[in-house]
N, C-alpha and C positions, 0 to 999 in steps of 0.2 A: 720360708717364702720371703722373697725380697719385697721391700716396701716400694710402692709406686710413687711415693711422695717425693717432691723435688725440693731441695733446700732453697730457702729464700735467696733471691739474687743470683742463683746458679741455674742457667738454662738447661733443660733436658737435652742430652747429647743428640738424639735423633732430630729434635726441633732445630738445633743449631746447624746440623748438616743440611736440613731442608732449606733453611734460610740462606746458608752459604751457597747451596746449589742454585736457588732462585737468583741470587746476586750474580753468580758466575754466568748464568744463562742471559741475564740482562746485559752484562758487559759484553758477552760474545755477540748478542743480538745487535747491540749498539756498534760494536766493531764491524759487523757485517754491513750495517747500514752505512757507516762511514766509508767502508771499502767500496760499496756499490756507488755511492755518490762520487767518490774520487774517480772510479772507473768511468762513469758517465761523463765526468768533467773532461777526462782525457779524450774520450771518444768523440765528443761534440764540442771540444774546446776551441771553436772558432778557427783562427788562422794557425794555431799551433797544435790543434788536436789531431789524433790519428785519422779521424774521418776525413779531415781536410786534405790528407796526403793521398787518399785513395780515390782515384777517378781519372778518366781519360783527360788528356791535355795535349793540345797541338804543340808542335815544335816551338820552344820558347828559350830565348837566350837568358841564362840565369847568372852567369859570370862572363867576364871577358873570355872569349874562345870556348865557352862551354854551352852547349844547347841540350835541353832536356825535352823528352816527349813521353807520353804514356798513351797506350792504345788498349782498348778492351777487345780481345780477340774473340771472334765467333767460335763457339765450341764445335770442335770436330774430333775425330778419333785421335788426332795429334795434339789435343789439349785445348785450352781456352783460358779465360780470365785476363788479368791485367799483365801487360808487358811494359816495363820501364826501360828506357834507353837513354844513353848520354853520348854525345859526340864531342870530342875535344880536338881543337886545332893546336897541334904541338909546335907550330911555328910562332905562336903568339908570345909576346913578352910576358915574363912573369910566370910561365907555366913550369911547375915542378912535379916530378913523379915521386910517389911515396910507396914503398913496399916494406913490410915489417922486417926489422933487423933481428939478429940473434939477441936473446935476452941473457945478459951476464949471470943473473941469478939462476937461470935455468942451466946454462952451460956448465956452471960450477958443480951441478948435480948430475951431469951426464946427459942432459936434455938440451933442446934448442930454444924453445919458446915457453911463454906462459899464455894461456888462453885469455882472450879479451873480447868484449862485446863491441860491436861496431860503433855504437854511440859514444863509448869511452874513447875509442881511437880517434873518432872525428874531433872530439873536444880537445884531447891532448895534443894531437898533431896538427890541429887547425886546418883540416882538409876541406876542400870545396865539394868533393864527391868521393865516395868510396864504395867498394864492394868487398865481399869475402874473397879470400885467396885460394891457396892450393889445399889439396887433401892433407890430412894430418892424423896422427894418433895421439892419445893423451893418457895420463896416469891419474887415477885408476880408470882403465878403459871400460870397466864393467858398470860404471856409473855415468849418468848424463854429464856432458862436458860443462864445467863451471869456470867462471872467471878466476884466474890465478892458478888453475891446474897446469902442471908441467906437460909439455907436448913436444913432439917431433914432427917435422914436415915429412911427408911421403915424397913429394916432388921437389926438384931443385928450385931454389930461390936465390936471387942475387939482390943484395941491398947495399947500395953505395960501394960497389966493387967487391963486397964480401960474399963469397959463395957458401951457401949453407952446407951443401953436399952435392954429389952427382948421383942421380938415380937413372938407371939404364932405360927406364920406360917413360922418360919425361920429354915432352915437347916444350920448347921454351920461347915465350914472348919476351924479347929483350930490347933494351934501348941503349944507344951509345951516348957519348958525351954531348952530342947535339940533339938528343932526344929523338933521333931517327928510329922508328920502330922496325923490328925484324921478327918474322915468324916463318920458319921453314918447315916443310912437311917431312922432316926426318928426325930421328932420335938415336942415341941420346945427344944432348948438347956437347959440343966439342970445342973447336977453335974460337967460337964466339964468346966463350967464358973468359978469354983473355982480354976482351975489349968491352964486355958488357958492364955498364954501370948499374943498371936495374934489370931484373928479370923475374918472371913468374912462370912456374911450371904448370902445365895442364895436359889435357887429353883430347883426342878426337879432333884433329885438324881436318875437318870435313868441309870447310869453306876454303876453296883455292881458286885464285884468279877470278873471283867474283861469282863462282858457281859452287853449289852445294853438291857433294858426292851423292848420287842417287841411292847408294846403299847405306846412308847415314841412319842411325838409330831413330825409330819412330815411337818409342815408348815415352810416356808422359811422366813428368815430375816437376818439382820446382827446379829451375835451372839458372846458372850463372854463366855468361859467356863473354869473351873479349874478342875483338877483331880490329883490323887495321887496314888502312890504305897507305902503303909505304910511300908511294910516289907523291901523294898530297900531304903526307905526314899527319894523317888523321887517326885517332884512336876512338874505338867504340866500346862501351860497356853496356851490358844488358842483364836484366834479371826478370824472370817470368814466374808467375804463380804455378802454372801447370802447362807444360809444353814439351814437345819432343825436341831433341837436339836438331833434327832436320829442319823443323819449322822455325826454331829460334835462329839458326844460322841463316836461313833464307830471309828472315826479317832483317837481319843485319846486312845481308847482301843488298836488299831493297833500299837500305839507307845509304849505300855506297861503299860498304866494306868489301875488301878483296880477299883477305885471309882471316880465318877465325877459328877458335877452338873453345872448348868447355873448361871451366874451372870446377872447383868443388860445388856440389849442388845439394838437392834435397833440403834437409833441415838447416844446412849451413848457408843457403842462399840468402843474400841480403844486399840492400843498397840504401845509402843515406846521402842526404844533401846537407852541406854545411851552412853555417851562419852567413848572413849577408847575401844570400841568394835573392834574386829578383824574379818575381812572377810565380813563385812557388814557395810554400812554407818550408822552412828547414826542418830537418829531422829524418827519422828512419822511414823510408818509403815502403820497404818490404823486409820481412824477416827481422833479424836482430835479437831474437830470443836465445839463440845459441852462441856461446862464446867460441871463437875459432883461433887457430894459431897465427894465421897471416891475413893481412888485408892489403888491398891494392887501391891506391887513391891518387888524387890529383889536387894540387894547390893552384889556384888561379886568382887573378885580380878581380876586385869588385867591378861591376859595371859602372862606367863613368856616367855622371848625370848628363841628361840630354842638354845640348847647347841651346841657349835661348836665341831665337832669331832676331 
């Protein structure tokens, strides 16, 4: 029979485990408390908190040549929730287009890109506004996409004259040396690739000549769309929480867009506003949780200070 006596100065093993367990629980509880406090600070953090980014806002000029608006859509069978949109005047001085270029560390391994989150792209590339880009696949595809994962684009992308590849099922929004936007309702891209400086591939060019095709998809999901008015050299970017392609493209038509299409959507949909924006806190407006292969953005000049009379 074993003695139950404990040697002086040596704790009983089960008591030690109990104390260690209580200590671990306290640390975990404390960590949860700190995590909750940090989350609340983010959610209600005044001008820079997530909550401050979420809400309707009338059309507001946030940079030179960039106007932002946010509308809470009435819920219908074609969706509802917030719609964020941006209109860019491509004729303004200082406007630059950004589209993700091929990543040398990825191409060296037989891939094209490394996945990145929109907030990281905004900071590194010093963008004024950005949205997610084209459809993509990643490695390993059976796990959720994470920053740094190797990836390939599904659709054609052009970044500073460099063509990623040509996919037969791609519609291409592209820009020439003068930033004139082009979007034709045919695929695949052809002769335009010889003169395109920037281009992003997408699907469903259902906005044509300012009218939405009546047969456009009416199913709801998070969506990202781009549109243009070539004659006025205007570019439109839009992201919505839950909306049908038909309703989203109609909203862009109401804003003055003439041609438009969808980019990657669902969990990839995201929009962010850069530092030095006026009238809206900078940061991610929607999405951003998923790292993606390509982003589409604009650099613009800060608003000039109002002149004193």
